[in-house]
C-alpha positions, 0 to 999 in steps of 0.5 A: 822287692824288699829293701835290704838295709841291715844284716838282720834283713838278710837273715830274714829273707834267707830263711824266707827264701829257703822256705818258699816253695814257689822257687825251683827246688834248691837242691837241683842247683849248684852252690854257686847257682843257689847263691846267684839265685838268692842274690838276684832275688834280693840285691842288685847284681852289679857285675855278673860273670857267668864263668867265675864264682865272683858275684858283685852285689850292692848292699847299703850303697856299697859294692861287695865282691863275693867269692862264692867259691869260698862260701860254705854250703848255701843250705847250712844256715849257721855256717852260711850266715856266718860267712856272709856276715864276715863278707859284708860286715868286715 
């Protein structure tokens, strides 16, 4: 697993994730499912509540609770990266 240390790394693995044909078709997943699948590939999930849209990840030895219910469409790279940057770098 690639170590994610800076936000630029997240942008890089996001693009790789979208382009990787080995994964199941992302279109078949809900927005929450896309988020969860992406974060589970590149981050350590701390608390995983399947009945909520909260996802808690570890990034740079800090914990972030992401409310994916407020996330834009995962496939919209520009809006999604802006949201994620605001969540992680706030």
